TIMARLUM-803405 format. One record per residue: residue in one letter; x, y, z of N, C-alpha, C in turn. Coordinates in steps of 0.001 Angstrom, whole numbers, padded with zeros to 6 digits, always signed. Example, Ala and Ser with C-alpha at 12.3 -4.5 7.8 and 13.67 -1.06 7.14 Angstrom:
2
A+013190-005690+007800+012300-004500+007800+013200-003300+007800/S+012850-002250+007080+013670-001060+007140+012900+000030+007870/
//
This chain:
448
M+017525+012593-019126+018592+012286-020070+018772+010779-020155/P+019150+010258-021333+019395+008811-021454+020540+008380-020546/L+020529+007114-020159+021599+006615-019304+022914+006575-020081/P+024012+007063-019491+025317+006871-020118+025582+005377-020327/R+026366+005075-021346+026608+003666-021669+027165+002892-020482/A+028133+003487-019780+028742+002792-018638+027700+002483-017570/L+026779+003423-017350+025744+003204-016341+024744+002160-016815/S+024384+002207-018097+023453+001220-018649+024017-000190-018507/E+025303-000352-018784+025935-001664-018636+026001-002076-017168/A+026232-001105-016283+026299-001418-014853+024939-001851-014318/V+023875-001237-014829+022516-001639-014425+022289-003112-014748/E+022651-003515-015958+022460-004902-016345+023351-005826-015510/A+024565-005379-015208+025484-006195-014416+025007-006365-012984/E+024217-005418-012480+023724-005499-011103+022511-006418-010977/F+021885-006764-012102+020647-007538-012022+020802-008866-011282/P+021800-009698-011573+021880-010988-010864+021977-010830-009354/R+022751-009831-008904+022860-009622-007461+021531-009142-006889/A+020861-008256-007624+019561-007773-007154+018578-008927-006996/L+018590-009860-007946+017695-011008-007862+017998-011845-006628/E+019273-012061-006341+019635-012825-005138+019262-012067-003874/D+019426-010743-003891+019020-009941-002732+017519-010068-002483/L+016742-010050-003569+015291-010179-003421+014930-011545-002861/K+015552-012588-003366+015283-013924-002839+015570-013984-001348/A+016703-013395-000931+017082-013441+000484+016064-012713+001353/L+015561-011571+000889+014571-010835+001673+013244-011581+001734/V+012848-012201+000622+011575-012931+000605+011622-014124+001560/R+012791-014697+001750+012909-015849+002664+012666-015450+004123/I+012701-014166+004426+012451-013694+005797+010958-013418+005944/P+010236-014189+006741+008781-013997+006869+008454-012818+007788/S+008665-011624+007298+008511-010414+008125+007056-009961+008145/V+006215-010754+008776+004768-010518+008814+004443-009662+010036/S+004210-008385+009819+003983-007469+010947+002692-007780+011683/A+001690-008332+011003+000435-008671+011683+000656-009688+012798/R+001713-010496+012663+002042-011483+013691+003274-011084+014502/G+003867-009933+014208+005084-009524+014901+006226-010485+014636/E+006324-010980+013413+007261-012062+013088+008293-011598+012073/G+009554-011907+012305+010597-011732+011314+011003-010301+011025/Q+010435-009336+011730+010714-007940+011396+012147-007544+011729/D+012656-007994+012872+014030-007633+013244+015023-008179+012223/A+014814-009415+011782+015719-010014+010799+015659-009256+009480/A+014458-008875+009053+014325-008128+007800+014953-006742+007926/R+014718-006101+009058+015324-004772+009283+016839-004838+009142/D+017444-005807+009807+018905-005924+009775+019408-006267+008375/A+018654-007097+007644+019052-007443+006277+019009-006215+005375/V+017986-005386+005530+017883-004158+004737+019032-003215+005078/A+019333-003105+006362+020443-002235+006762+021749-002679+006104/R+021980-003982+006037+023207-004483+005411+023233-004168+003913/L+022104-004315+003242+022049-004012+001812+022364-002538+001552/L+021850-001661+002382+022095-000233+002209+023555+000110+002503/E+024121-000535+003500+025544-000327+003795+026410-000784+002626/C+026063-001924+002036+026832-002447+000901+026697-001565-000332/A+025686-000712-000363+025531+000242-001461+026306+001526-001203/G+027061+001559-000097+027908+002707+000204+027224+003826+000957/L+026047+003574+001525+025324+004604+002262+025609+004505+003753/A+025512+005631+004433+025627+005657+005893+024277+005266+006484/V+024271+004249+007323+023020+003645+007789+022857+003825+009290/E+021626+004135+009695+021254+004190+011109+019961+003405+011288/I+019794+002804+012444+018512+002193+012800+017906+003046+013897/W+016777+003654+013574+016102+004527+014519+015109+003694+015341/P+015303+003628+016658+014376+002855+017499+012972+003470+017478/T+011981+002613+017493+010583+003027+017604+009888+002058+018563/K+008608+002246+018756+007839+001292+019561+007701-000043+018844/G+007948-000053+017544+007926-001275+016758+009334-001780+016515/P+009567-002408+015367+010869-003018+015107+011951-002022+014714/G+011597-000782+014458+012584+000226+014129+012560+000612+012664/V+013062+001791+012391+013141+002352+011043+014600+002342+010600/V+014832+001886+009377+016168+001952+008791+016270+003260+008015/F+017274+004071+008383+017533+005333+007677+018920+005257+007067/A+019047+005727+005838+020344+005729+005171+020449+006966+004304/E+021682+007444+004104+021877+008591+003223+023282+008575+002645/G+023430+009283+001541+024719+009403+000879+024568+010165-000408/G+025688+010379-001108+025656+011090-002368+026078+012527-002242/S+025866+013274-003298+026318+014657-003371+025417+015563-002551/D+025803+016824-002491+025034+017797-001707+024117+018640-002576/S+023745+018117-003737+022800+018854-004580+021384+018548-004102/R+020442+018453-004996+019067+018156-004581+018989+016768-003948/T+017985+016597-003084+017854+015355-002313+016579+014622-002686/L+016712+013321-002929+015567+012446-003197+015476+011440-002061/L+014319+011403-001416+014066+010452-000334+013271+009277-000880/F+013709+008062-000556+012961+006858-000900+012241+006361+000354/Y+010924+006186+000232+010151+005563+001318+009810+004140+000899/N+010116+003174+001771+009768+001764+001547+009446+001107+002877/H+009044-000155+002821+008824-000923+004056+009305-002348+003857/Y+009729-002958+004975+010270-004323+004897+009326-005365+005468/D+008162-004964+005938+007192-005950+006418+006258-006353+005286/V+005571-007482+005462+004690-008024+004435+003365-008442+005060/Q+002416-008711+004179+001108-009201+004595+001187-010675+005016/P+000254-011157+005849+000179-012597+006122+000012-013382+004829/E+000483-014634+004848+000469-015470+003651-000811-016272+003477/D-001731-016197+004419-002957-016983+004350-003774-016657+003091/P-004475-017644+002521-004443-019068+002857-003266-019775+002165/V-002463-020462+002951-001254-021108+002422-001609-022143+001354/S-002753-022802+001511-003138-023865+000570-003345-023343-000849/A-003556-022030-001000-003786-021462-002332-002492-021121-003066/W-001370-021203-002382-000092-020910-003030+000342-022111-003871/H+000948-021826-005024+001470-022890-005880+002890-023279-005498/S+003550-022453-004696+004857-022756-004125+004891-022088-002756/P+005747-022559-001831+005747-021991-000479+005960-020483-000506/P+005175-019723+000249+005198-018258+000146+006531-017622+000509/F+007310-018271+001390+008590-017690+001782+009774-018489+001230/T+009501-019243+000192+010558-019907-000564+010464-019408-001992/P+011224-018365-002347+011079-017767-003673+011329-018777-004776/E+010479-018717-005788+010588-019655-006899+010392-018911-008208/I+011259-019211-009175+011173-018579-010489+010447-019517-011443/R+009381-018997-012059+008610-019755-013047+008174-018813-014158/D+008426-019196-015380+007925-018461-016539+008272-016969-016501/G+009509-016668-016131+009961-015279-016152+009486-014441-014993/R+008959-015091-013959+008495-014380-012760+009132-014993-011521/I+009300-014176-010485+009701-014700-009193+008508-014575-008256/Y+008119-015719-007673+006957-015794-006792+007403-015833-005340/G+006626-015192-004470+006880-015229-003031+006274-014005-002375/R+005957-014143-001097+005360-013025-000377+006371-011878-000252/G+005952-010700-000703+006795-009514-000642+007526-009202-001923/T+007459-010082-002931+008173-009809-004175+007704-008496-004803/A+006388-008275-004802+005836-007043-005363+005644-005975-004299/D+005263-006366-003110+004890-005440-002042+005684-005750-000774/N+006794-005169-000566+007412-004058-001259+008905-004302-001457/K+009304-005585-001272+010733-005884-001280+011346-005767-002661/G+010571-006047-003720+011097-005908-005066+011449-004473-005395/D+010573-003535-005046+010870-002124-005282+012089-001677-004489/L+012166-002090-003237+013300-001699-002397+014613-002204-002980/V+014643-003454-003398+015863-004031-003959+016268-003305-005234/S+015309-002955-006089+015649-002271-007345+016261-000906-007068/R+015819-000230-006036+016343+001091-005703+017782+001003-005180/I+018010+000009-004345+019364-000179-003828+020306-000598-004944/A+019843-001457-005844+020675-001909-006963+021045-000747-007879/A+020135+000197-008075+020426+001350-008922+021562+002184-008335/I+021573+002318-007026+022660+003067-006380+023988+002329-006546/R+023951+001006-006409+025178+000231-006621+025660+000354-008068/A+024746+000504-008996+025129+000612-010405+025995+001845-010648/F+025693+002935-009969+026535+004128-010116+027960+003838-009655/E+028090+003146-008526+029425+002811-008028+030138+001887-009018/R+029419+000898-009543+030030-000031-010498+030508+000713-011751/A+029722+001696-012180+030077+002467-013373+031097+003559-013081/K+031514+003672-011816+032459+004707-011391+031931+006107-011699/I+030619+006268-011482+029956+007566-011637+029447+007985-010264/P+029851+009145-009749+029341+009581-008435+027818+009714-008456/L+027201+009433-007342+025756+009648-007254+025457+011100-007596/P+024556+011350-008537+024339+012713-009020+023524+013601-008084/C+022887+013002-007091+022132+013790-006123+022291+013141-004758/R+021786+013794-003749+021807+013190-002420+020606+012255-002308/V+020824+011078-001748+019732+010139-001558+019564+009831-000080/K+018326+009620+000296+017985+009178+001645+016987+008037+001531/F+017070+007114+002460+016107+006015+002545+015447+006032+003914/L+014139+005877+003930+013387+005615+005149+012629+004318+004901/V+013003+003264+005626+012407+001946+005419+011840+001479+006750/E+010524+001361+006825+009869+001000+008084+009411-000454+008068/G+008986-000945+009224+008593-002341+009345+007184-002576+009832/D+006338-001529+009806+004971-001638+010328+003912-001202+009320/E+004284-001001+008060+003359-000399+007108+002099-001224+006925/E+002234-002543+006921+001086-003407+006647+000093-003467+007802/I+000431-002878+008934-000529-002786+010049-000831-001332+010395/G-000632-000437+009412-001023+000949+009610+000062+001876+010090/S+001319+001452+010094+002457+002298+010472+002301+002942+011845/P+001951+002173+012891+001734+002795+014203+002988+003421+014801/S+004164+002957+014401+005402+003477+014981+005951+004682+014236/L+005417+004970+013060+006046+005974+012202+005767+007428+012587/P+004572+007797+013069+004322+009216+013340+005341+009844+014290/G+005640+009171+015384+006603+009730+016328+007986+009846+015722/C+008351+008872+014910+009658+008887+014262+009770+010072+013307/V+008763+010288+012482+008798+011401+011539+008811+012730+012278/R+008048+012824+013358+008028+014063+014143+009411+014359+014724/D+010067+013351+015280+011354+013551+015940+012505+013748+014953/K+012368+013189+013749+013467+013208+012780+013147+014076+011566/R+012295+015013+011714+011810+015804+010583+012961+016470+009817/E+013921+017034+010529+015024+017717+009863+015894+016731+009084/R+016122+015547+009641+016944+014546+008958+016275+014038+007682/L+014957+014121+007626+014209+013606+006479+013981+014653+005396/A+014499+015852+005583+014287+016922+004612+014758+016481+003228/A+013966+016782+002210+014277+016374+000838+013550+017288-000132/D+013960+017230-001390+013274+017990-002427+012083+017227-002986/A+012106+015915-002855+010991+015077-003305+011145+013703-002679/C+010041+012962-002648+010036+011600-002112+009472+010666-003169/L+010210+009588-003434+009680+008524-004288+009062+007476-003369/W+007743+007375-003437+006990+006492-002538+007214+005034-002908/E+006730+004137-002081+007115+002730-002116+006901+002030-003451/S+005789+002284-004111+005510+001499-005313+004337+002094-006072/S+004153+001575-007263+002945+001794-008052+002770+000509-008845/A+001976+000527-009867+001801-000681-010677+001387-000294-012086/R+001849-001052-013069+001373-000855-014427-000122-001168-014489/D-000827-000429-015319-002268-000654-015400-002581-001868-016283/Q-003854-002128-016485-004288-003329-017211-003866-003314-018674/L-003482-002157-019196-003028-002061-020576-001507-001993-020665/G-000830-002131-019525+000625-002155-019508+001298-000811-019379/H+000543+000260-019145+001140+001586-019003+001840+001724-017653/E+002987+002400-017664+003604+002814-016407+002698+003837-015738/M+002681+003848-014407+001812+004766-013677+002589+005507-012599/L+002376+006814-012525+002789+007590-011360+001543+007861-010526/M+001640+007603-009242+000548+007878-008314+000991+009002-007378/L+000138+010014-007212+000549+011216-006495-000050+011332-005103/G-000707+010306-004642-001282+010384-003307-001886+009054-002914/V-002549+009063-001793-003203+007869-001266-004535+008262-000658/K-005431+007319-000594-006619+007501+000237-006243+007245+001698/G-007027+007789+002588-006866+007445+003990-007568+006131+004272/I-007397+005640+005484-008045+004376+005841-008472+004401+007306/L-009560+003714+007560-010040+003487+008917-010412+002016+009018/C-009779+001303+009942-010071-000111+010163-010735-000275+011520/L-011886-000922+011533-012659-001137+012754-012792-002620+013054/R-012761-002949+014330-013165-004289+014790-014383-004085+015663/V-015509-004642+015233-016765-004445+015958-017268-005781+016490/E-017897-005740+017654-018354-006954+018341-019775-006789+018840/C-020449-007922+018911-021755-007974+019570-021786-009248+020415/R-022178-009116+021661-022180-010256+022579-023605-010634+022944/G-023826-011933+023108-025127-012456+023496-025030-013199+024810/P-025462-014464+024844-025361-015242+026082-023903-015450+026486/G-023693-015843+027723-022345-015999+028253-021581-017157+027657/R-022256-018055+026954-021602-019175+026286-022452-019566+025081/D-021873-020351+024150-022662-020865+023031-023789-021746+023567/L-024980-021576+022994-026144-022348+023423-026621-023272+022306/H-027417-024239+022662-028092-025091+021683-028993-024208+020826/S-028963-024413+019500-029686-023511+018614-031200-023576+018797/S-031712-024626+019458-033149-024698+019714-033599-023577+020641/L-032627-022986+021373-032964-021917+022319-033051-020554+021645/A-032981-020537+020313-033127-019267+019598-034518-018674+019758/T-035469-019463+020272-036798-018917+020588-036759-018037+021827/S-035714-018223+022659-035668-017528+023949-034531-016520+024063/F-033445-016729+023304-032268-015866+023460-031898-015234+022121/E-031469-013986+022189-031108-013264+020974-029754-013737+020454/N-029666-013859+019148-028430-014281+018494-027598-013042+018152/P-026385-012898+018698-025570-011699+018422-025156-011589+016959/A-025132-012707+016237-024782-012633+014820-025834-011832+014052/W-027124-012096+014366-028169-011315+013718-028061-009849+014094/R-027807-009552+015351-027685-008155+015783-026575-007447+015026/L-025447-008124+014892-024319-007502+014207-024634-007299+012725/L-025249-008292+012094-025614-008144+010692-026571-006975+010489/W-027553-006840+011365-028509-005733+011244-027811-004390+011446/A-026879-004329+012393-026155-003078+012641-025313-002698+011431/L-024635-003681+010840-023834-003402+009659-024708-002990+008480/A-025832-003685+008320-026733-003356+007211-027280-001942+007344/A-027423-001468+008560-027971-000121+008767-027037+000978+008263/L-025758+000661+008107-024791+001684+007690-025016+002146+006255/K-025665+001308+005433-025950+001663+004048-027421+001422+003742/D-027932+002177+002754-029291+001885+002313-029240+000889+001152/A-030393+000552+000610-030462-000492-000413-029700-000129-001683/S-029474+001170-001928-028742+001599-003119-027232+001680-002870/G-026810+001390-001636-025396+001460-001307-024951+002793-000748/R-025873+003749-000595-025524+005058-000044-025243+004945+001453/I-024148+005552+001890-023782+005522+003310-024736+006425+004087/R-025359+005889+005142-026412+006580+005888-025906+007321+007110/I-024629+007272+007394-024095+007834+008634-024087+009360+008547/P-024839+010068+009388-024833+011538+009345-023429+012085+009605/G-023041+013058+008798-021740+013696+008971-020576+012948+008363/F-020838+011803+007736-019752+010983+007206-018921+011756+006183/H-019569+012565+005337-018867+013287+004277-018623+014755+004615/D-018847+015162+005837-018647+016559+006209-017191+016963+005989/G-016997+018107+005351-015649+018653+005181-014845+018043+004061/V-015419+017086+003322-014671+016437+002244-014250+017480+001201/E-012973+017418+000807-012451+018341-000205-012665+017739-001588/P-013459+018369-002427-013705+017800-003755-012450+017862-004612/P-012333+017004-005615-011154+017045-006485-011104+018343-007280/C-009883+018841-007507-009722+020061-008282-009767+019732-009774/E-009783+020761-010601-009915+020551-012046-008757+019744-012615/S-007533+019980-012113-006380+019245-012649-006452+017768-012279/D-006960+017448-011082-007131+016050-010698-008189+015369-011563/L-009292+016071-011779-010355+015517-012622-009862+015309-014054/A-009060+016252-014546-008542+016129-015905-007590+014939-016018/A-006793+014704-014960-005870+013564-014981-006629+012253-015079/V-007717+012130-014334-008518+010900-014386-009232+010784-015726/Q-009687+011926-016259-010345+011918-017570-009389+011401-018652/A-008090+011699-018497-007107+011337-019518-006656+009883-019426/L-006967+009188-018353-006546+007796-018219-007305+006907-019200/P-006676+005868-019699-007342+005008-020692-008448+004176-020072/D-009354+003740-020914-010463+002895-020495-010043+001426-020592/F-010016+000731-019447-009690-000699-019483-010755-001507-018740/D-011997-001074-018880-013101-001725-018169-013155-003228-018434/E-013083-003612-019708-013259-005027-020033-012117-005870-019447/K-010891-005354-019513-009762-006083-018930-009899-006168-017419/A-010395-005108-016794-010582-005118-015343-011625-006153-014933/L-012706-006234-015687-013732-007234-015396-013184-008645-015557/A-012442-008868-016648-011882-010197-016877-010892-010568-015777/G-010072-009600-015366-009092-009872-014323-009732-010196-012989/A-010884-009575-012719-011584-009816-011457-012515-011020-011529/G-012713-011570-012727-013653-012680-012873-015079-012259-012580/A-015424-011002-012953-016757-010458-012664-017502-010151-013953/R-018835-010174-013869-019658-009894-015040-019850-008404-015266/D-019908-007640-014188-020147-006204-014322-019630-005494-013081/F-019525-004170-013179-019114-003357-012047-020323-003026-011174/L-020026-002608-009969-021073-002206-009036-021933-001114-009666/D-023233-001306-009618-024218-000374-010153-024065-000151-011660/G-023308-001033-012334-023155-000931-013776-022325+000255-014250/L-021555+000875-013358-020770+002045-013749-019659+001649-014708/R-019375+002525-015666-018338+002267-016656-017577+003559-016949/G-016421+003402-017577-015674+004529-018117-015271+005560-017091/V-015346+006843-017506-014880+007941-016670-015663+008014-015362/E-016949+007740-015412-017773+007798-014200-017260+006819-013150/R-016921+005602-013586-016380+004620-012640-015006+005040-012132/R-014141+005555-013028-012798+005956-012611-012857+007093-011601/R-013736+008038-011821-013861+009136-010854-014241+008615-009482/L-015164+007672-009451-015559+007113-008161-014415+006328-007535/D-013666+005579-008362-012522+004831-007853-011518+005754-007166/Y-011170+006847-007828-010109+007710-007322-010579+008675-006245/F-011819+009117-006322-012270+010178-005427-013406+009760-004495/G-013836+008504-004556-014953+008067-003731-014502+007349-002468/T-015335+007375-001461-015087+006633-000228-015618+005204-000376/T-015138+004323+000475-015676+002964+000547-016049+002659+001990/L-016960+001728+002143-017288+001174+003454-017415-000332+003239/N-016379-001055+003613-016236-002460+003230-016224-003375+004455/I-016951-004473+004376-016870-005521+005393-015807-006510+004927/S-014704-006614+005661-013600-007473+005242-013558-008793+005990/G-014390-008961+006990-014418-010231+007706-015619-010317+008631/L-016203-011525+008743-017327-011797+009643-017074-013124+010344/T-017243-013151+011647-016999-014374+012405-018068-014527+013484/A-018650-015727+013538-019596-016047+014611-019839-017547+014612/G-019902-018132+015781-020316-019520+015902-019379-020518+015258/Y-019923-021653+014893-019146-022772+014341-018932-022601+012840/Q-017680-022802+012387-017390-022674+010960-016534-023831+010448/G-016538-024957+011165-015807-026125+010730-016613-026970+009773/P-016129-028146+009448-016857-029019+008517-018162-029538+009127/G-019091-029880+008263-020364-030396+008759-021171-029320+009461/S-022044-029722+010347-022897-028761+011055-022734-028910+012562/K-022920-027812+013235-022959-027784+014692-023988-026732+015057/T-025118-027143+015534-026257-026249+015714-026136-025506+017029/V-025492-024336+016953-025306-023517+018144-025874-022126+017927/L-026217-021490+019007-026506-020065+019040-025249-019423+019623/P-024465-018693+018833-023161-018225+019308-023273-017166+020394/S-022264-017110+021224-022251-016121+022302-021684-014787+021846/K-020960-014782+020715-020335-013540+020256-020252-013527+018735/A-020380-012371+018156-020160-012167+016722-019201-011003+016541/E-018342-011108+015539-017327-010077+015308-017220-009792+013824/A-016957-008553+013487-016737-008158+012091-015555-007218+012012/K-014891-007254+010871-013840-006287+010579-014309-005447+009398/V-014181-004150+009552-014665-003186+008574-013512-002269+008194/D-013328-002011+006897-012360-000995+006502-013039+000056+005637/I-012639+001292+005838-013229+002442+005156-012092+003223+004505/R-012163+003410+003184-011183+004236+002490-011692+005681+002490/L-010830+006570+002964-011200+007960+003174-010598+008852+002094/V-011289+009942+001779-010785+010919+000817-010314+012156+001585/L-009811+013143+000841-009191+014303+001471-010121+014981+002471/R-009551+015257+003631-010170+015993+004751-011194+015171+005544/Q-011253+013885+005330-012033+013043+006238-011119+012604+007376/D-011584+012803+008598-010778+012498+009781-011223+011158+010379/P-010311+010194+010522-010719+008875+011025-011414+008919+012380/A-010894+009699+013315-011487+009750+014655-012916+010291+014594/R-013131+011297+013751-014478+011860+013633-015444+010849+013015/I-014948+010040+012066-015801+009020+011458-016189+007964+012498/V-015246+007563+013350-015566+006605+014416-016670+007157+015307/S-016542+008423+015692-017563+009046+016546-018911+009094+015841/A-018888+009346+014536-020145+009411+013780-020816+008049+013713/I-020037+006995+013535-020604+005641+013501-021193+005288+014856/R-020443+005612+015926-020950+005311+017272-022272+006030+017531/A-022339+007326+017172-023563+008089+017394-024711+007534+016545/F-024416+007123+015325-025450+006577+014439-026003+005274+015003/W-025145+004373+015404-025622+003107+015961-026427+003328+017235/D-025985+004257+018066-026741+004552+019296-028146+005041+018938/E-028224+005925+017950-029506+006479+017538-030401+005408+016913/E-029796+004441+016209-030554+003393+015532-030902+002217+016455/G-030493+002287+017721-030832+001235+018671-029822+000102+018758/F-028578+000357+018364-027535-000678+018410-026440-000336+019422/R-026846+000117+020584-025867+000425+021628-025089-000810+022067/D-025672-001981+021856-025003-003225+022267-023896-003637+021306/V-023830-003009+020144-022757-003309+019189-021569-002419+019542/E-020464-003055+019873-019299-002344+020395-018247-002150+019303/I-017689-000944+019229-016493-000707+018410-015313-001080+019296/A-014843-002313+019132-013849-002862+020054-012481-002224+019873/S-012109-001867+018630-010828-001205+018378-010862-000564+017006/W-009986+000420+016793-009878+001043+015480-008509+001670+015322/D-008098+001809+014075-006897+002575+013755-007033+003088+012331/G-006290+004124+012011-006380+004680+010677-005629+005982+010550/Y-005659+006531+009335-005006+007810+009075-005669+008453+007864/P-005446+009770+007677-006150+010485+006607-005487+010343+005243/A-006175+010841+004224-005669+010859+002854-004664+012002+002683/A-003852+011911+001617-002900+012973+001277-002627+012910-000218/R-002208+014045-000786-002025+014082-002243-001054+015187-002638/T-000234+014922-003661+000645+015911-004277-000054+016472-005521/P+000031+017770-005764-000638+018345-006943-000123+017737-008255/V-001027+017530-009183-000678+016942-010477+000340+017804-011220/N+000263+019111-011049+001134+020020-011804+002425+020369-011077/H+002801+019623-010044+004061+019908-009341+005232+019622-010273/P+006284+020472-010292+007416+020256-011202+008090+018892-011051/A+008093+018322-009850+008737+017017-009641+008055+015918-010446/V+006761+016075-010720+006039+015070-011516+006604+015036-012929/K+006854+016195-013501+007435+016242-014853+008872+015716-014847/T+009628+016040-013805+011012+015563-013728+011065+014040-013779/I+010220+013393-012981+010233+011930-012927+009648+011335-014207/S+008612+011957-014748+008030+011466-016008+009057+011520-017129/D+009766+012644-017236+010794+012779-018272+011897+011750-018071/A+012313+011546-016806+013402+010616-016503+013028+009191-016893/L+011801+008776-016630+011381+007422-016977+011268+007253-018489/E+010779+008279-019163+010695+008193-020620+012087+008035-021225/D+013073+008762-020686+014440+008681-021201+015116+007357-020872/S+014862+006820-019675+015631+005659-019212+015006+004323-019591/I+013671+004226-019594+013034+002947-019909+012183+003012-021174/G+012135+004195-021793+011426+004326-023062+009924+004385-022956/R+009405+004634-021786+007957+004702-021590+007622+005926-020743/R+006762+006791-021233+006312+007926-020434+005120+007474-019593/P+005171+007661-018290+004083+007143-017446+002825+007994-017530/L+001716+007341-017303+000473+008056-017047+000485+008547-015607/V-000306+009583-015332-000322+010190-014001-001726+010085-013425/A-001818+009500-012227-003092+009404-011513-002984+010202-010220/P-004078+010851-009783-004007+011689-008588-003634+010922-007327/N-004035+009663-007249-003763+008915-006023-003953+007419-006250/F-003369+006642-005324-003694+005221-005248-005157+005066-004871/L-005702+003901-005182-007010+003560-004628-006848+003043-003208/G-005636+002612-002859-005331+002131-001518-004765+003233-000630/S-004097+002815+000444-003703+003748+001495-002252+003563+001898/G-001727+004562+002584-000382+004541+003115-000187+005781+003977/P+000881+005814+004793+001052+006916+005758+001657+008173+005146/L+001218+008534+003953+001787+009684+003268+001467+010992+003989/Y+000359+011027+004721-000058+012249+005413+001024+012776+006340/L+001888+011891+006834+002940+012309+007765+003925+013271+007116/F+004011+013241+005786+005009+014028+005076+004410+015239+004354/E+003122+015477+004540+002494+016638+003910+003197+017911+004368/G+003471+018794+003410+004151+020042+003725+005660+019932+003761/M+006196+018702+003700+007644+018519+003730+008235+018454+002332/F+007565+017763+001420+008061+017589+000059+006965+016937-000783/P+007050+017046-002118+006107+016309-002964+006413+014815-002902/T+005390+014012-002959+005532+012559-002870+004919+011921-004107/I+005724+011115-004796+005325+010509-006069+005658+009024-006019/A+004727+008192-006404+004936+006743-006357+005168+006196-007757/W+006219+005391-007882+006451+004601-009085+007094+003297-008671/G+006660+002201-009263+007206+000913-008871+007195-000078-010013/I+007637-001306-009706+007948-002273-010760+006859-003306-011000/A+005854-003368-010153+004889-004464-010232+003837-004233-011316/S+003156-005304-011652+002001-005251-012539+000731-005143-011705/H-000332-004692-012333-001612-004556-011632-002114-005896-011100/D-001682-007008-011715-002172-008327-011311-001089-009137-010592/A-000260-008438-009800+000860-009093-009122+000441-009842-007854/H-000850-009889-007559-001390-010630-006413-000851-010094-005080/E-000642-008778-005007-000256-008184-003728-001349-008469-002697/H-000957-008868-001508-001845-009207-000385-002584-010519-000614/S-002271-011226-001691-002970-012464-002021-001970-013603-002220/P-002445-014840-002288-001545-015938-002629-000927-015756-004010/N+000268-016335-004180+000977-016344-005461+001389-014946-005917/E+001824-014144-004958+002382-012828-005271+003630-012999-006143/W+003811-012095-007105+004930-012246-008035+005391-010900-008554/V+006606-010896-009085+007088-009775-009868+007925-010347-011005/G+007858-009735-012168+008582-010239-013324+010073-009948-013240/L+010869-010845-013780+012310-010607-013810+012619-009363-014641/D+011921-009182-015750+012112-007969-016547+011645-006730-015793/D+010650-006901-014915+010207-005781-014087+011342-005309-013179/L+012047-006268-012599+013159-005919-011714+014246-005172-012491/R+014566-005676-013683+015545-004986-014531+015077-003556-014833/R+013824-003439-015236+013265-002140-015587+013293-001192-014396/G+013052-001738-013204+013065-000912-012010+014433-000335-011718/I+015463-001152-011847+016824-000663-011605+017153+000453-012600/R+016820+000220-013853+017105+001196-014903+016325+002493-014682/G+015044+002372-014352+014219+003559-014132+014704+004396-012964/I+015096+003744-011878+015590+004490-010716+016908+005179-011052/A+017783+004517-011799+019028+005160-012226+018727+006437-013021/G+017733+006371-013894+017359+007550-014668+016800+008655-013806/I+015994+008299-012806+015422+009316-011903+016530+009987-011094/L+017504+009222-010642+018620+009804-009891+019415+010767-010770/L+019646+010409-012033+020324+011329-012944+019538+012633-013098/A+018239+012506-013226+017412+013696-013428+017452+014615-012221/F+017466+014042-011036+017494+014874-009831+018855+015534-009630/G+019889+014979-010244+021200+015612-010156+021429+016655-011238/G+020482+016805-012137+020645+017741-013235+020354+019166-012817/P+020439+020086-013761+020224+021501-013443+018785+021791-013093/
//
């Protein structure tokens, strides 16, 4: 249903405060990879939720803790999942303004966390305040679960969800965010891929040696490169036996959803600054692989001297970071075992899997009634009916909530918001649109 006039005016009146709230959160460098600023961000989020009239609790975890809040009527319940931690700001030199000093330029607010995920969180809280400003009772029951470890794989969340399962009961969950596509369409995302992150090492001599000794001593950098290269063949096919065992293929409704998405190949290439896609794939074939395919990515390589000029050494150690995006029914632990067995068989017993973490994929059915409820609500409140995609191309701890409620992601950012990169931003109009859209979704959940 369209927003009542009083609520529509209240949404606009809440915008200036929401913008200041976002600036305040961005100023907190809550970088979970460094264990920095999380307590301050947690407490700031708790205060914002309290000021929105919700009952707030901080649930202790092995990490910085989870902020839980609830309030509203006793009709249907909508749970909001968000996080208050952010990615590291490196490389700082690539930012056009300091990453934790929010700056408004050309209708955008720049700063780490503006898009991922503090902007979405602020818009949701502002929408709840708008109901109070308009003197309209919250039409449904709302709950918030806001964690502080999402950017490092949510290690503290599984135990929390297990222990608090009854408190988290809901009819649906609005996940942290989504993004408009390259053509400007609103997007609902109904799931996530799983992820497996590995740190692998290869050791050589006990110390760095003069590079002239490469005739006598093996270089661990070469060993590591050869081990990594063995994981794929020349065509890019993953060679690890059992890697795809048990994978659940996409159902007809998921395939149809991807088939219905618009073609934005040329815009995607331009945005990436690339001449072509991998293997020249285009159109529906590429989209199917994006949504339903696995990845095996090298995200970092380190060995020897990497400063200015040259230093001719044979390094004593080489290290790589690898991330693998998993599809439905791929188990991270089983994949680790498969890689270990493959390397052993290929003669790379000296290459060590030093550490790993990850979680599986999860997905809500495309035809779930909650998808239509949210689609209708957004069309009524912001004038745009969203497209529906089966899942993010990225990952999140959605698997923890499988069987509890349908999970649907919608958020305020653009596809080119530089999430995880320098110069992260969200548009001021995006923030306005987010408050309005959430108000509409809350109305819809309070309806018959």
